[in-house]
N, CA, C and O of each residue as an XYZ file, in Angstrom:
300
protein
N      23.808    -19.491      7.695
C      23.442    -18.886      6.642
C      23.268    -17.311      7.179
O      24.017    -16.406      6.809
N      22.189    -17.136      8.084
C      22.055    -15.761      8.631
C      22.565    -15.720     10.007
O      22.264    -16.539     10.875
N      23.439    -14.613     10.170
C      24.161    -14.444     11.449
C      23.125    -14.047     12.450
O      22.235    -13.255     12.140
N      23.225    -14.626     13.761
C      22.377    -14.230     14.888
C      23.009    -12.836     15.443
O      24.200    -12.833     15.755
N      22.303    -11.759     15.560
C      22.583    -10.564     16.079
C      21.391    -10.123     16.831
O      20.385    -10.830     16.889
N      21.487     -8.871     17.458
C      20.537     -8.336     18.017
C      19.339     -7.643     17.560
O      18.783     -6.710     18.139
N      18.975     -8.232     16.386
C      17.922     -7.775     15.519
C      16.634     -8.074     16.081
O      16.592     -9.077     16.793
N      15.459     -7.350     15.898
C      14.363     -7.820     16.309
C      13.885     -9.199     15.613
O      14.123     -9.428     14.427
N      13.255    -10.013     16.375
C      13.081    -11.320     15.858
C      12.071    -11.364     14.556
O      12.117    -12.320     13.781
N      11.304    -10.445     14.396
C      10.403    -10.492     13.348
C      10.572     -9.151     12.211
O       9.689     -8.667     11.503
N      11.724     -8.835     12.293
C      12.165     -7.808     11.330
C      12.167     -8.342      9.738
O      13.223     -8.422      9.111
N      10.953     -8.676      9.193
C      10.829     -9.219      7.903
C      11.494     -8.449      6.739
O      11.982     -8.985      5.744
N      11.449     -7.145      6.989
C      11.925     -6.481      5.774
C      13.492     -6.682      5.610
O      13.954     -6.745      4.470
N      14.253     -6.776      6.627
C      15.635     -6.962      6.747
C      15.926     -8.382      6.340
O      16.827     -8.730      5.578
N      14.941     -9.258      7.019
C      15.256    -10.723      6.698
C      15.047    -11.313      5.375
O      15.704    -12.266      4.956
N      14.122    -10.726      4.730
C      13.791    -10.776      3.289
C      14.933    -10.395      2.262
O      15.281    -10.985      1.239
N      15.454     -9.135      2.888
C      16.493     -8.631      2.138
C      17.920     -9.597      2.128
O      18.737     -9.678      1.211
N      17.939    -10.164      3.200
C      19.128    -11.000      3.581
C      18.902    -12.403      2.721
O      19.799    -13.009      2.135
N      17.630    -12.748      2.773
C      17.510    -14.113      2.061
C      17.731    -13.575      0.496
O      18.512    -14.303     -0.117
N      17.340    -12.734     -0.086
C      17.346    -12.322     -1.581
C      19.133    -12.438     -1.695
O      19.715    -12.993     -2.627
N      19.704    -11.875     -0.693
C      21.204    -11.718     -0.984
C      21.850    -13.039     -1.021
O      22.689    -13.338     -1.871
N      21.391    -13.941      0.050
C      21.952    -15.185      0.223
C      21.739    -16.085     -1.166
O      22.616    -16.791     -1.662
N      20.405    -15.912     -1.684
C      20.059    -16.734     -2.873
C      20.984    -16.195     -3.956
O      21.516    -16.987     -4.734
N      21.193    -14.932     -4.041
C      22.352    -14.482     -5.134
C      23.419    -15.106     -5.078
O      23.865    -15.745     -6.030
N      24.061    -14.993     -3.782
C      25.501    -15.811     -3.629
C      25.247    -17.340     -3.911
O      26.035    -17.904     -4.671
N      24.282    -18.002     -3.399
C      23.947    -19.391     -3.858
C      24.039    -19.543     -5.457
O      24.808    -20.337     -5.998
N      23.263    -18.787     -6.067
C      23.246    -18.755     -7.595
C      24.460    -18.589     -8.336
O      24.743    -19.094     -9.423
N      25.267    -17.680     -7.491
C      26.668    -17.586     -8.262
C      27.464    -18.789     -8.274
O      28.470    -18.768     -8.984
N      27.172    -19.949     -7.547
C      28.046    -21.071     -7.549
C      27.466    -22.170     -8.252
O      28.049    -23.245     -8.402
N      26.330    -21.912     -8.682
C      25.697    -22.852     -9.537
C      26.338    -22.965    -11.008
O      26.724    -21.964    -11.612
N      26.412    -24.155    -11.490
C      27.025    -24.222    -12.912
C      26.066    -23.640    -13.836
O      24.847    -23.783    -13.743
N      26.743    -22.899    -14.837
C      26.152    -22.142    -15.901
C      25.763    -23.429    -16.882
O      26.452    -24.441    -17.007
N      24.673    -23.196    -17.459
C      24.300    -24.269    -18.553
C      22.895    -23.759    -19.087
O      22.184    -23.006    -18.421
N      22.595    -24.177    -20.199
C      21.375    -23.770    -21.081
C      20.177    -24.204    -20.177
O      19.214    -23.438    -20.189
N      20.104    -25.182    -19.492
C      19.127    -25.712    -18.668
C      19.123    -24.829    -17.355
O      18.059    -24.385    -16.922
N      20.234    -24.604    -16.779
C      20.127    -23.873    -15.493
C      19.929    -22.341    -15.563
O      19.363    -21.681    -14.691
N      20.403    -21.907    -16.580
C      20.062    -20.192    -16.794
C      18.961    -19.848    -16.645
O      18.928    -19.008    -15.745
N      17.900    -20.068    -17.097
C      16.472    -19.755    -16.931
C      15.972    -19.969    -15.494
O      15.258    -19.193    -14.859
N      16.498    -21.228    -15.061
C      15.964    -21.468    -13.637
C      16.670    -20.694    -12.705
O      16.074    -20.455    -11.654
N      17.785    -20.254    -12.843
C      18.629    -19.583    -11.860
C      18.020    -18.121    -12.000
O      17.795    -17.500    -10.961
N      17.742    -17.540    -13.229
C      17.063    -16.228    -13.128
C      15.650    -16.051    -12.457
O      15.230    -15.105    -11.790
N      15.009    -17.275    -12.836
C      13.491    -17.308    -11.908
C      13.834    -17.202    -10.370
O      13.310    -16.410     -9.587
N      14.818    -18.152    -10.068
C      15.220    -18.196     -8.599
C      15.477    -16.881     -8.185
O      14.838    -16.480     -7.213
N      16.357    -16.058     -8.773
C      16.780    -14.851     -8.242
C      15.586    -13.825     -8.095
O      15.277    -13.219     -7.069
N      15.001    -13.757     -9.290
C      13.664    -12.879     -9.425
C      12.622    -13.150     -8.353
O      11.978    -12.229     -7.852
N      12.462    -14.435     -8.003
C      11.406    -14.651     -6.959
C      11.938    -14.355     -5.742
O      11.185    -13.744     -4.984
N      13.308    -14.689     -5.244
C      13.718    -14.375     -4.111
C      13.560    -12.810     -3.655
O      13.291    -12.431     -2.515
N      13.779    -12.026     -4.750
C      13.742    -10.594     -4.551
C      12.315    -10.315     -4.290
O      11.934     -9.756     -3.262
N      11.519    -10.717     -5.249
C      10.011    -10.327     -5.001
C       9.322    -10.497     -3.586
O       8.413     -9.789     -3.153
N       9.897    -11.523     -2.973
C       9.428    -11.422     -1.479
C       9.438    -10.491     -0.738
O       8.434    -10.155     -0.110
N      10.760     -9.785     -0.643
C      10.878     -8.516      0.042
C       9.939     -7.281     -0.641
O       9.238     -6.503      0.005
N      10.080     -7.296     -1.901
C       9.228     -6.236     -2.421
C       7.985     -6.137     -2.167
O       7.407     -5.066     -1.982
N       7.320     -7.562     -2.128
C       5.722     -7.632     -1.945
C       5.652     -7.312     -0.570
O       4.812     -6.470     -0.252
N       6.454     -7.874      0.425
C       6.253     -7.469      1.879
C       6.366     -5.761      2.177
O       5.527     -5.180      2.867
N       7.368     -5.165      1.634
C       7.476     -3.541      1.610
C       6.067     -3.175      0.978
O       5.320     -2.400      1.575
N       5.785     -3.627      0.009
C       4.332     -3.018     -0.593
C       3.210     -3.281      0.358
O       2.398     -2.369      0.514
N       3.054     -4.364      0.996
C       2.097     -4.690      2.028
C       2.141     -3.724      3.253
O       1.179     -3.318      3.905
N       3.422     -3.455      3.420
C       3.350     -2.389      4.736
C       3.033     -1.126      4.339
O       2.900     -0.321      5.262
N       2.843     -0.642      3.015
C       2.603      0.595      2.523
C       1.023      0.393      2.038
O       0.616      1.154      1.160
N       0.327     -0.382      2.459
C      -0.989     -0.692      2.293
C      -1.869      0.609      2.588
O      -1.450      1.485      3.344
N      -3.053      0.686      1.983
C      -3.891      1.872      2.509
C      -5.170      1.471      3.528
O      -5.854      2.259      4.181
N      -5.285      0.003      3.465
C      -6.326     -0.275      4.603
C      -5.902     -1.769      4.950
O      -5.060     -2.400      4.312
N      -6.581     -2.229      6.015
C      -6.211     -3.451      6.492
C      -6.484     -4.695      5.573
O      -5.775     -5.697      5.481
N      -7.792     -4.398      4.833
C      -7.873     -5.323      3.787
C      -7.084     -5.444      2.545
O      -6.956     -6.452      1.850
N      -6.586     -4.301      2.370
C      -5.404     -4.082      1.229
C      -4.064     -4.835      1.810
O      -3.428     -5.565      1.049
N      -3.686     -4.665      3.036
C      -2.566     -5.307      3.525
C      -2.634     -6.748      3.503
O      -1.731     -7.470      3.082
N      -3.842     -7.177      4.016
C      -4.060     -8.733      3.918
C      -3.878     -9.223      2.762
O      -3.115    -10.180      2.634
N      -4.464     -8.735      1.797
C      -4.296     -9.076      0.384
C      -2.800     -9.286     -0.194
O      -2.406    -10.247     -0.854
N      -2.099     -8.205      0.195
C      -0.768     -7.963     -0.037
C       0.201     -8.819      0.504
O       1.259     -9.099     -0.059
N      -0.180     -9.253      1.652
C       0.758    -10.113      2.509
C       0.517    -11.512      2.150
O       1.384    -12.357      2.373
N      -0.638    -11.823      1.594
C      -1.140    -13.189      1.209
C      -0.085    -13.321     -0.367
O       0.471    -14.385     -0.637
N       0.004    -12.464     -0.990
C       0.793    -12.428     -2.202
C       2.391    -12.454     -1.775
O       3.260    -12.948     -2.493
N       2.573    -12.000     -0.823
C       4.175    -12.035     -0.555
C       4.384    -13.514      0.014
O       5.427    -14.119     -0.235
N       3.365    -14.082      0.786
C       3.517    -15.448      1.318
C       3.464    -16.487      0.334
O       3.910    -17.595      0.633
N       2.901    -16.243     -0.981
C       2.942    -17.178     -2.065
C       4.433    -17.320     -2.374
O       4.807    -18.069     -3.276
């Protein structure tokens, strides 16, 4: 799935971006049907929100705000 390179081991911003990208590639291969379409949409939205919430946590104004936002990202 993710290729090993000389990246920092905890570069979560890049890792969450790659995760969302991989989920989209995975979703393209799923069969389209009435039952799957809504689930696929939700899967894509939620995979992208992980990175967005992580970036927002890094832009927090205080440590308390950071902890609150990082907990949202972990959910």
